[in-house]
TORKOL-4160 file (C-alpha; in steps of 0.2 Angstrom, whole numbers, padded with zeros to 4 digits, m for minus):
103
<pt num="1" X="m0112" Y="0263" Z="m0594"/>
<pt num="2" X="m0119" Y="0247" Z="m0585"/>
<pt num="3" X="m0137" Y="0254" Z="m0589"/>
<pt num="4" X="m0130" Y="0254" Z="m0608"/>
<pt num="5" X="m0124" Y="0236" Z="m0607"/>
<pt num="6" X="m0107" Y="0243" Z="m0612"/>
<pt num="7" X="m0098" Y="0234" Z="m0596"/>
<pt num="8" X="m0101" Y="0226" Z="m0581"/>
<pt num="9" X="m0091" Y="0231" Z="m0565"/>
<pt num="10" X="m0083" Y="0216" Z="m0557"/>
<pt num="11" X="m0072" Y="0227" Z="m0544"/>
<pt num="12" X="m0067" Y="0245" Z="m0543"/>
<pt num="13" X="m0058" Y="0257" Z="m0530"/>
<pt num="14" X="m0057" Y="0274" Z="m0530"/>
<pt num="15" X="m0040" Y="0280" Z="m0524"/>
<pt num="16" X="m0034" Y="0299" Z="m0521"/>
<pt num="17" X="m0025" Y="0300" Z="m0537"/>
<pt num="18" X="m0031" Y="0285" Z="m0547"/>
<pt num="19" X="m0046" Y="0271" Z="m0550"/>
<pt num="20" X="m0044" Y="0255" Z="m0553"/>
<pt num="21" X="m0058" Y="0247" Z="m0562"/>
<pt num="22" X="m0060" Y="0229" Z="m0567"/>
<pt num="23" X="m0074" Y="0226" Z="m0579"/>
<pt num="24" X="m0082" Y="0213" Z="m0590"/>
<pt num="25" X="m0085" Y="0220" Z="m0607"/>
<pt num="26" X="m0102" Y="0220" Z="m0615"/>
<pt num="27" X="m0105" Y="0215" Z="m0636"/>
<pt num="28" X="m0106" Y="0232" Z="m0641"/>
<pt num="29" X="m0091" Y="0243" Z="m0638"/>
<pt num="30" X="m0073" Y="0240" Z="m0638"/>
<pt num="31" X="m0063" Y="0244" Z="m0621"/>
<pt num="32" X="m0056" Y="0261" Z="m0627"/>
<pt num="33" X="m0074" Y="0267" Z="m0631"/>
<pt num="34" X="m0079" Y="0261" Z="m0613"/>
<pt num="35" X="m0065" Y="0271" Z="m0605"/>
<pt num="36" X="m0068" Y="0285" Z="m0616"/>
<pt num="37" X="m0086" Y="0285" Z="m0611"/>
<pt num="38" X="m0081" Y="0284" Z="m0593"/>
<pt num="39" X="m0068" Y="0297" Z="m0591"/>
<pt num="40" X="m0079" Y="0310" Z="m0602"/>
<pt num="41" X="m0094" Y="0309" Z="m0589"/>
<pt num="42" X="m0083" Y="0309" Z="m0575"/>
<pt num="43" X="m0073" Y="0324" Z="m0582"/>
<pt num="44" X="m0089" Y="0334" Z="m0586"/>
<pt num="45" X="m0097" Y="0331" Z="m0568"/>
<pt num="46" X="m0080" Y="0335" Z="m0560"/>
<pt num="47" X="m0078" Y="0351" Z="m0570"/>
<pt num="48" X="m0097" Y="0355" Z="m0568"/>
<pt num="49" X="m0096" Y="0354" Z="m0549"/>
<pt num="50" X="m0077" Y="0359" Z="m0544"/>
<pt num="51" X="m0071" Y="0367" Z="m0559"/>
<pt num="52" X="m0057" Y="0355" Z="m0562"/>
<pt num="53" X="m0051" Y="0355" Z="m0579"/>
<pt num="54" X="m0040" Y="0342" Z="m0581"/>
<pt num="55" X="m0043" Y="0326" Z="m0572"/>
<pt num="56" X="m0035" Y="0311" Z="m0582"/>
<pt num="57" X="m0021" Y="0306" Z="m0590"/>
<pt num="58" X="m0020" Y="0303" Z="m0609"/>
<pt num="59" X="m0018" Y="0283" Z="m0608"/>
<pt num="60" X="m0023" Y="0270" Z="m0597"/>
<pt num="61" X="m0017" Y="0253" Z="m0592"/>
<pt num="62" X="m0027" Y="0236" Z="m0597"/>
<pt num="63" X="m0024" Y="0218" Z="m0594"/>
<pt num="64" X="m0034" Y="0205" Z="m0600"/>
<pt num="65" X="m0040" Y="0192" Z="m0589"/>
<pt num="66" X="m0035" Y="0174" Z="m0593"/>
<pt num="67" X="m0043" Y="0164" Z="m0581"/>
<pt num="68" X="m0053" Y="0163" Z="m0567"/>
<pt num="69" X="m0039" Y="0162" Z="m0556"/>
<pt num="70" X="m0033" Y="0179" Z="m0563"/>
<pt num="71" X="m0049" Y="0185" Z="m0562"/>
<pt num="72" X="m0050" Y="0184" Z="m0543"/>
<pt num="73" X="m0032" Y="0188" Z="m0541"/>
<pt num="74" X="m0034" Y="0205" Z="m0549"/>
<pt num="75" X="m0051" Y="0208" Z="m0540"/>
<pt num="76" X="m0041" Y="0205" Z="m0523"/>
<pt num="77" X="m0027" Y="0216" Z="m0529"/>
<pt num="78" X="m0040" Y="0230" Z="m0533"/>
<pt num="79" X="m0047" Y="0230" Z="m0517"/>
<pt num="80" X="m0034" Y="0230" Z="m0507"/>
<pt num="81" X="m0025" Y="0245" Z="m0515"/>
<pt num="82" X="m0027" Y="0257" Z="m0500"/>
<pt num="83" X="m0021" Y="0245" Z="m0487"/>
<pt num="84" X="m0005" Y="0244" Z="m0497"/>
<pt num="85" X="m0007" Y="0262" Z="m0499"/>
<pt num="86" X="m0009" Y="0262" Z="m0481"/>
<pt num="87" X="m0023" Y="0273" Z="m0481"/>
<pt num="88" X="m0034" Y="0262" Z="m0469"/>
<pt num="89" X="m0030" Y="0246" Z="m0459"/>
<pt num="90" X="m0046" Y="0236" Z="m0464"/>
<pt num="91" X="m0053" Y="0237" Z="m0483"/>
<pt num="92" X="m0070" Y="0238" Z="m0474"/>
<pt num="93" X="m0064" Y="0254" Z="m0466"/>
<pt num="94" X="m0061" Y="0263" Z="m0485"/>
<pt num="95" X="m0078" Y="0267" Z="m0492"/>
<pt num="96" X="m0074" Y="0270" Z="m0510"/>
<pt num="97" X="m0073" Y="0252" Z="m0517"/>
<pt num="98" X="m0084" Y="0237" Z="m0522"/>
<pt num="99" X="m0083" Y="0221" Z="m0528"/>
<pt num="100" X="m0095" Y="0207" Z="m0533"/>
<pt num="101" X="m0088" Y="0194" Z="m0525"/>
<pt num="102" X="m0088" Y="0203" Z="m0508"/>
<pt num="103" X="m0104" Y="0208" Z="m0501"/>
């Protein structure tokens, strides 16, 4: 999706039963097109490797970022998800996340 310049990832976290993904859309595709492509690629990979047939719920939740404070707050919320779920005590201990603001 990034190679096609459809979207740029700002932050993400893969949780045991859901994904949070903060993106900046490119100029070519709509949000629904990007999500459809993402879900389709993930579904095919998981189906081929693990045989799981149903991976995603039908819909998704979206939120338009209104300003830089909103952007940073959402990025923080996303990467802190494993902490709130009590999966880890430190974000750095959880391997399935990334954020362009934290390196």
